[in-house]
N, C-alpha and C positions, 0 to 999 in steps of 0.2 A: 504494500500500500504506500502511496506517495505521502510524504511528510507534508503537513499543513504549513502554509506560509501566509504571512499577512499581506494582503493586497488592499489598495485604497485606504480607507479609514476603518481599520479594525475588521476587515473581512478575512476570515480564515478559510482558506481554500487550497486544495492541492493542485499541482501542475496539470494533471489530467483534466480535472474539472474546469480549470481556467482555459485550457485549450479547446474543450468542447464548447464553452460559452463563446469564445472568440470565433469559432466556426459559425455561430449564429449572430455575429456582429455585436456581442455583448462584451465590452471591455471592462472587467472588474476593477481595473486600476483607476477608472474614472467614476466609480460608484462610491457613495458615502456609507452605504449600509447593505446588509444582506437583504433587507426589505426592498431596497432599490433594485438589486440584482433579480430578486424574485418577480418584481413588477415587470422588468424588462423581459424575463423569460415568458411571463404570461402574455406579452405582446408579440411574441415570435409568430411569424406567418403561419396561418392554419394549413398551408399546403405542404405539410411534412409527410414523409413516408412513415410507416409504422416504426421502422428502425430509428429514424431521426427523432420521432416523438418520444420513443422509449429512452433514447440517449439523453435528451434534454430534460425529460421528466425525472430520470434517475438523478441528475445533478440537482435539480430543484428540490427533490425530496431530501437529498443529503444536506443541502443548505438549510432547509427548513428545520430539519432535525438538529443540526449543529446550532442554529439560532436558539432553538428551544433550550438546549442544554447550557448554552452560554448565559441565557437569561436566568436559568435556575441557579447558576453558580454566582450570581451577583450578590 
């Protein structure tokens, strides 16, 4: 598993997830929060293949779970 790195303002994400997001024109270095990244994921074009949808959905689920645990540890 890739090690988590800090991108943007306190967005913990691994290199693979960042690359998948870049594939869909989501640059996490320009985002201020995981919420912003998730919003951009939500706005990704609906004309995705099943594999593309699964790929970006997997990243979104990982980010949402990571956000949940980060908030629990505050």
